[in-house]
C-alpha positions as CSV (number, residue, x, y, z in Angstrom):
1,M,16.7,-0.5,-19.7
2,A,20.2,-2.0,-20.8
3,V,21.5,-1.3,-24.0
4,E,22.4,-4.8,-25.6
5,S,25.2,-6.1,-28.1
6,H,24.3,-6.8,-31.8
7,L,26.3,-10.3,-31.0
8,A,23.7,-11.5,-28.4
9,T,20.4,-11.9,-30.5
10,P,19.0,-10.4,-33.4
11,L,17.6,-6.9,-32.7
12,Q,13.9,-6.3,-33.3
13,T,12.7,-3.5,-35.4
14,T,9.6,-1.0,-35.0
15,P,7.4,-0.8,-38.0
16,L,8.7,2.6,-38.7
17,L,12.0,1.8,-39.1
18,A,12.1,2.5,-42.8
19,C,10.7,6.3,-41.9
20,H,14.0,6.4,-39.4
21,Q,16.3,5.3,-42.4
22,A,14.7,7.8,-44.7
23,L,15.6,10.6,-42.3
24,K,19.3,9.2,-42.0
25,A,18.7,8.8,-38.1
26,R,21.4,7.4,-36.1
27,T,20.4,4.2,-34.6
28,M,21.8,2.0,-31.7
29,P,20.4,-1.1,-30.2
30,F,18.1,-0.5,-26.9
31,G,16.2,-2.9,-24.9
32,G,16.7,-5.7,-27.8
33,W,15.5,-3.2,-30.4
34,E,17.2,-1.1,-32.9
35,M,16.1,2.5,-32.2
36,P,16.8,5.8,-33.5
37,V,19.3,7.9,-31.2
38,Q,18.9,11.1,-33.0
39,Y,18.1,12.9,-36.3
40,Q,19.1,16.4,-36.1
41,G,20.8,16.1,-32.7
42,I,19.9,15.7,-29.1
43,T,19.9,19.4,-28.3
44,A,17.7,20.6,-31.4
45,E,15.5,18.0,-30.7
46,H,15.1,18.6,-27.2
47,Q,14.4,22.1,-27.5
48,A,11.7,21.3,-30.2
49,V,9.7,19.3,-27.5
50,R,10.3,22.1,-24.8
51,E,9.4,25.0,-27.1
52,R,7.2,23.4,-30.1
53,S,6.4,19.8,-30.5
54,G,8.4,16.6,-31.1
55,M,7.5,12.9,-32.0
56,F,9.3,9.7,-30.7
57,D,8.5,6.1,-32.3
58,I,8.0,4.2,-28.9
59,S,6.6,1.0,-30.4
60,H,9.6,-1.1,-28.9
61,M,7.4,-0.7,-25.4
62,G,5.6,-3.9,-24.5
63,K,1.9,-3.6,-25.1
64,F,-0.4,-6.0,-23.6
65,L,-4.1,-6.4,-23.7
66,L,-6.1,-8.0,-20.8
67,E,-9.9,-8.7,-20.3
68,G,-11.8,-10.8,-17.7
69,M,-14.6,-10.5,-15.1
70,D,-12.3,-10.3,-12.3
71,L,-9.3,-8.6,-14.0
72,I,-8.7,-5.6,-11.5
73,G,-9.1,-8.2,-8.6
74,Q,-6.2,-10.3,-10.3
75,L,-3.8,-7.6,-10.7
76,Q,-4.3,-6.1,-7.3
77,P,-1.7,-8.2,-5.8
78,L,0.8,-7.7,-8.3
79,V,1.4,-3.8,-7.7
80,P,1.3,-1.7,-4.6
81,S,-1.1,0.9,-6.0
82,D,-4.9,0.3,-5.6
83,L,-6.1,-0.2,-9.0
84,S,-9.8,-0.6,-7.8
85,V,-10.1,3.3,-7.8
86,L,-9.6,3.4,-11.5
87,K,-12.6,4.7,-13.9
88,P,-13.1,4.0,-17.4
89,G,-10.7,6.2,-19.2
90,Q,-8.2,6.6,-16.4
91,A,-4.7,5.2,-16.0
92,K,-2.2,4.9,-13.2
93,Y,1.6,4.8,-12.9
94,T,2.7,1.8,-10.8
95,V,5.4,-0.8,-10.5
96,F,5.5,-4.4,-10.2
97,L,7.7,-5.7,-6.9
98,N,9.6,-8.7,-5.8
99,E,9.0,-9.9,-2.4
100,S,11.9,-7.9,-0.9
101,G,10.1,-4.7,-2.3
102,G,12.6,-4.4,-5.1
103,I,11.3,-2.8,-8.5
104,L,10.8,-5.7,-11.2
105,D,9.5,-2.8,-13.8
106,D,7.6,0.3,-13.9
107,L,4.4,0.4,-16.1
108,I,1.3,2.3,-16.9
109,V,-2.4,0.5,-16.3
110,Y,-5.0,2.1,-18.6
111,Y,-8.5,1.0,-17.5
112,H,-11.1,0.6,-20.4
113,G,-14.1,-0.3,-18.3
114,Q,-16.4,-3.0,-19.3
115,T,-16.7,-4.6,-22.8
116,N,-20.2,-5.7,-24.2
117,T,-19.7,-9.1,-22.1
118,G,-19.2,-7.4,-19.1
119,A,-15.6,-8.1,-18.6
120,Q,-13.2,-5.5,-17.4
121,A,-10.4,-4.3,-20.1
122,I,-7.2,-3.0,-19.4
123,T,-4.0,-2.0,-21.7
124,L,-0.6,-2.4,-19.8
125,I,2.4,-0.7,-21.1
126,V,5.8,-1.8,-20.0
127,N,9.5,-1.2,-20.6
128,A,10.9,-2.9,-23.7
129,A,13.7,-4.6,-21.9
130,T,11.7,-6.1,-19.2
131,A,8.7,-7.0,-21.8
132,S,9.3,-10.6,-21.9
133,Q,9.9,-11.1,-18.0
134,D,6.6,-9.0,-17.5
135,L,4.5,-11.5,-19.5
136,E,6.1,-14.3,-17.8
137,W,5.4,-12.8,-14.5
138,L,1.7,-12.1,-15.5
139,R,1.2,-15.6,-16.8
140,Q,2.6,-17.0,-13.5
141,H,0.4,-14.8,-11.2
142,I,-2.9,-14.7,-13.1
143,N,-5.6,-17.2,-13.9
144,L,-5.4,-17.3,-17.7
145,D,-8.4,-20.0,-17.5
146,T,-10.4,-17.0,-16.7
147,L,-8.6,-14.0,-18.2
148,T,-7.2,-13.4,-21.4
149,L,-3.6,-11.7,-22.1
150,E,-2.6,-10.7,-25.5
151,D,0.8,-9.4,-26.3
152,V,0.2,-6.9,-29.3
153,T,3.9,-5.3,-29.1
154,P,5.1,-6.2,-32.8
155,E,1.9,-5.3,-34.7
156,R,1.0,-1.9,-33.1
157,V,3.0,1.3,-33.7
158,L,3.2,3.8,-30.6
159,I,3.8,7.3,-31.4
160,A,4.4,10.0,-28.4
161,V,3.9,13.6,-29.7
162,Q,4.9,16.1,-27.0
163,G,5.4,19.6,-26.3
164,P,3.3,23.1,-26.0
165,E,2.0,22.7,-29.5
166,A,1.2,19.0,-29.8
167,I,-2.3,18.7,-28.7
168,A,-3.3,21.5,-31.0
169,L,-1.6,19.8,-33.9
170,L,-3.0,16.2,-33.2
171,Q,-6.4,18.0,-33.0
172,T,-6.3,18.8,-36.8
173,L,-6.1,15.2,-37.5
174,T,-8.8,13.8,-35.2
175,V,-12.5,14.5,-34.4
176,V,-11.7,13.5,-30.6
177,D,-11.8,16.5,-28.4
178,L,-8.3,16.0,-27.2
179,K,-8.6,18.7,-24.4
180,Q,-11.4,17.0,-22.9
181,V,-9.4,13.9,-21.9
182,S,-7.4,14.6,-18.7
183,R,-3.8,14.2,-17.7
184,Y,-3.4,10.3,-17.4
185,G,-6.7,9.8,-19.2
186,H,-7.1,7.9,-22.5
187,I,-9.6,7.4,-25.2
188,T,-10.6,5.2,-28.2
189,G,-11.3,7.2,-31.4
190,T,-9.9,7.7,-35.1
191,I,-6.9,9.4,-36.3
192,L,-6.7,10.2,-40.2
193,D,-10.1,8.6,-40.2
194,K,-8.8,5.3,-39.0
195,P,-8.9,3.4,-35.4
196,A,-6.7,4.8,-32.9
197,W,-6.1,4.9,-29.2
198,F,-4.9,8.3,-27.4
199,A,-3.7,8.3,-23.9
200,R,-2.5,11.8,-22.5
201,T,0.8,10.4,-20.9
202,G,4.2,10.9,-21.8
203,Y,7.8,10.7,-20.6
204,T,9.2,14.3,-21.4
205,G,7.7,16.7,-18.5
206,E,5.4,18.3,-21.3
207,D,2.0,17.8,-22.3
208,G,0.7,15.7,-25.3
209,F,-0.5,12.1,-26.4
210,E,0.8,8.6,-27.0
211,I,-1.2,7.4,-29.8
212,M,-1.5,3.4,-30.6
213,V,-2.3,2.2,-34.2
214,D,-1.9,-0.7,-36.4
215,A,1.5,-0.7,-38.5
216,T,0.1,0.6,-41.8
217,L,-1.6,3.5,-40.2
218,G,1.7,4.2,-37.8
219,S,3.8,4.8,-41.1
220,L,1.1,7.3,-42.7
221,L,0.5,9.1,-39.1
222,W,4.4,9.4,-39.0
223,E,4.7,11.1,-42.3
224,T,1.7,13.3,-41.9
225,L,3.0,14.8,-38.7
226,L,6.6,15.1,-40.3
227,A,4.8,16.9,-43.1
228,K,3.1,19.3,-40.5
229,G,6.6,20.3,-39.1
230,V,6.7,18.1,-36.0
231,Q,10.4,17.3,-35.1
232,P,11.3,13.7,-35.0
233,C,13.2,12.7,-31.7
234,G,15.5,9.7,-30.8
235,L,16.3,8.2,-27.5
236,G,18.9,10.9,-26.5
237,A,16.4,13.5,-26.4
238,R,14.0,11.4,-24.8
239,D,16.8,10.8,-21.9
240,T,17.5,14.3,-21.3
241,L,14.1,15.4,-21.3
242,R,12.8,12.7,-18.8
243,L,15.9,13.3,-16.8
244,E,15.2,17.3,-16.5
245,A,11.6,16.1,-15.2
246,A,13.2,13.6,-12.8
247,M,11.7,10.6,-14.3
248,A,13.1,7.2,-13.5
249,L,14.6,4.9,-16.2
250,Y,14.2,1.6,-15.3
251,G,17.8,-0.4,-15.3
252,Q,19.1,2.9,-14.2
253,D,17.5,4.9,-11.6
254,I,15.2,2.0,-10.3
255,D,15.8,-1.8,-10.4
256,S,15.1,-5.0,-8.6
257,T,17.4,-3.6,-5.8
258,T,15.8,-0.4,-5.3
259,S,12.5,-0.1,-3.4
260,P,9.7,2.6,-4.3
261,L,10.4,4.1,-0.7
262,E,14.3,4.6,-1.7
263,A,13.4,5.8,-5.1
264,G,11.1,8.5,-3.9
265,L,7.9,6.7,-5.4
266,Q,6.3,6.1,-2.0
267,W,3.0,7.9,-3.5
268,L,2.8,4.8,-5.5
269,V,2.0,2.5,-2.5
270,S,-1.5,2.2,-1.2
271,W,-0.6,1.2,2.4
272,E,-4.6,0.3,3.3
273,K,-4.6,-2.6,0.8
274,P,-4.5,-5.8,2.7
275,D,-1.7,-7.5,0.8
276,F,0.2,-7.2,-2.5
277,I,3.7,-8.8,-3.3
278,G,6.6,-6.8,-1.3
279,R,4.3,-5.4,1.0
280,K,5.9,-6.9,4.0
281,A,9.1,-5.7,3.0
282,L,8.1,-2.3,2.2
283,M,6.3,-2.1,5.6
284,T,9.2,-3.1,7.3
285,Q,11.2,-0.2,5.3
286,K,8.3,2.6,6.1
287,K,8.7,1.6,10.0
288,Q,12.7,1.3,10.2
289,G,13.2,3.9,7.6
290,V,15.6,3.4,4.4
291,S,19.3,3.8,4.5
292,R,19.6,5.8,1.2
293,Q,17.6,8.1,-0.9
294,L,17.3,8.7,-4.6
295,V,18.1,12.6,-5.1
296,G,18.6,15.2,-7.7
297,L,22.1,16.7,-8.0
298,Q,23.2,20.1,-9.4
299,M,27.0,20.1,-10.3
300,D,28.9,23.4,-9.6
301,G,30.3,24.0,-13.1
302,R,30.4,22.1,-16.4
303,H,31.5,18.8,-15.1
304,I,29.0,16.1,-16.1
305,A,28.1,13.4,-13.3
306,R,27.6,10.4,-15.3
307,H,25.7,6.9,-14.3
308,G,28.0,5.0,-12.2
309,Y,30.2,7.8,-11.1
310,P,30.9,7.6,-7.1
311,V,29.1,10.3,-4.8
312,K,31.0,11.4,-1.5
313,A,30.4,13.6,1.3
314,L,32.3,16.5,3.1
315,S,31.9,17.6,6.5
316,T,32.6,21.4,6.0
317,L,32.0,23.8,2.9
318,S,35.8,24.4,3.0
319,E,36.7,21.0,2.4
320,T,38.7,20.4,-0.6
321,P,38.4,17.4,-2.9
322,S,42.0,16.3,-1.8
323,E,40.2,16.3,1.9
324,V,37.1,14.1,1.0
325,S,37.2,10.5,2.2
326,A,38.2,8.3,-0.5
327,N,35.1,6.0,0.5
328,S,32.0,6.6,-2.0
329,T,28.8,7.2,-0.3
330,G,26.5,7.0,-2.9
331,E,26.6,6.6,-6.7
332,V,25.0,8.5,-9.6
333,T,22.4,6.7,-11.4
334,S,21.4,9.3,-14.6
335,G,23.5,12.7,-15.5
336,S,23.8,15.0,-18.4
337,I,24.0,18.5,-19.2
338,S,20.4,19.9,-19.1
339,P,19.8,21.6,-22.6
340,T,17.1,23.9,-20.9
341,L,18.7,25.0,-17.8
342,G,22.2,25.3,-19.2
343,Y,23.9,23.3,-16.4
344,P,24.7,19.8,-15.3
345,I,22.4,17.8,-13.7
346,A,21.9,14.0,-12.0
347,L,20.1,11.7,-10.2
348,A,22.0,9.7,-7.3
349,Y,21.6,7.5,-4.5
350,V,23.0,8.8,-1.4
351,P,22.6,7.9,2.6
352,T,19.5,9.2,3.9
353,A,21.4,11.6,6.4
354,L,22.9,13.4,3.5
355,S,19.7,13.7,0.9
356,Q,18.5,16.8,2.3
357,I,17.7,19.8,-0.2
358,G,20.9,21.9,-0.2
359,Q,23.5,19.3,1.0
360,H,26.9,19.6,-0.5
361,L,28.4,16.6,-1.9
362,W,31.4,15.7,-4.1
363,V,31.2,13.6,-7.3
364,E,34.3,11.9,-8.5
365,I,34.6,12.4,-12.4
366,R,37.8,10.7,-14.0
367,G,39.5,10.4,-10.7
368,K,39.0,14.0,-9.4
369,D,36.1,15.1,-7.1
370,Y,33.8,18.1,-8.1
371,P,31.3,19.8,-5.9
372,A,27.6,19.1,-6.5
373,Q,24.3,20.1,-4.2
374,V,21.3,18.2,-3.6
375,V,18.2,20.4,-5.3
376,K,14.6,19.9,-5.4
377,R,13.0,17.6,-8.1
378,P,11.7,17.9,-11.0
379,F,14.9,20.0,-12.4
380,Y,12.4,21.3,-14.7
381,R,8.4,21.8,-14.2
382,R,6.5,23.1,-17.4
383,T,4.2,25.5,-17.3
384,R,0.4,23.7,-16.9
385,T,-1.9,23.9,-19.6
386,P,-5.8,23.1,-19.1
C-alpha cells in the first residue's frame, strides 16, 4: 500500500479517529486514509503484542459483503485457490491475479454458509489502497443480476486484538466461546451485548481476533479494551510485527508485477482447478521456473536494509564490498530492526540461483555495501496455543 499525499484527495477517516486523537496518536496518510502510526512508540507497542496484547484500528480495510445462489462458483475464476473446499465458518487467504499472473491484491475470503433463502454468503476483506479497484474488478467479473455486492467499509469498525493474552481478555466481553473458533475460523455473536463478527485472523504473527461491529459500538469497544489495559498500536508496530512474521505487504513485497510463485505464495495455487485468471501464466512459470524469489535476509551488524535498496551478489566469503559488482542482482522490499530479535531483518527479491538458505549477499546502503545472509522465513514464530 502506498502512502498518499495530502494534496491528492481528502483523506478518509475511520469512526475511531476521535479515540486516536484523545490518545494524542501520531497520524499519517496511508492508503487514502488518515491512520495512527504510533501512540507510545513503535517498540513499546510491538512488545505489548508479543508479550501481552495490543489492538489496532484496521477499519480502513475494504469490507465487502456478497450473497447469491452461485456465489462461490462465480468467485472461483477470480482466485487461484479452491474456494469450494470452504465450510461455513472457515476462511481462506488468497489473491486476485491479472492474466500475467501478477498479484492485483491479497485478501481473505470468509465463508458464512447459506442464508435462510439458500443463498451463499461471503465477507471479503481487502487492502485499503486497492479497495476501490477490487470493487470495480468484482463488478466486472461477477453477475450482479444474480449476486449482491455491498461495500460496508465506511460504516463498519474493524479492530484487531492480538497477543498471547488477547483471547482470554476478549472472552470477558462476549458469551461466544472464542477458544472453539479454529485458526482462520470466524463466527457471528455479540460483544458488549451487541451484534459482532469475530475472525481468528491477524497480521502480527500472534493469536487473536479481528472484530467487526457498527461504528457506535466500535468506539465503545475501543474504550472498553483501553480500560482493560490493552495497548493501542499503530501502523508502525503493525509493520514490524508482520515483517517478523514474514507476512507480505501489498505494494511493497507483492504487486501486479510479482506472481505467487516468485513471492513464495505457491501454496495458494490449486493447480487442479480447471481455470482461473492468470492460470496459464502460472503454469508456464511452474514449468520453466521463476527467475527470482522473495527471500528473508538477516543483516550482519546494525545496518538496516530499507525498501528499494539494491542487493548484490558475492562469489566468495572473502570478497569485500569494494570487490562486489556494481550491478544490482536484487532489491529489498521491506526492512527494519526486529524489536523481538534485536537485529535488522528484511525481505528482498533475488535471483533464484541466489535464494538458498545460507547464501551470502551484500546490501547497498547509502552508497556502501554491507553483508547479509539469506535466512529461513518467518523470522519469528510464536509458540502455538490451542
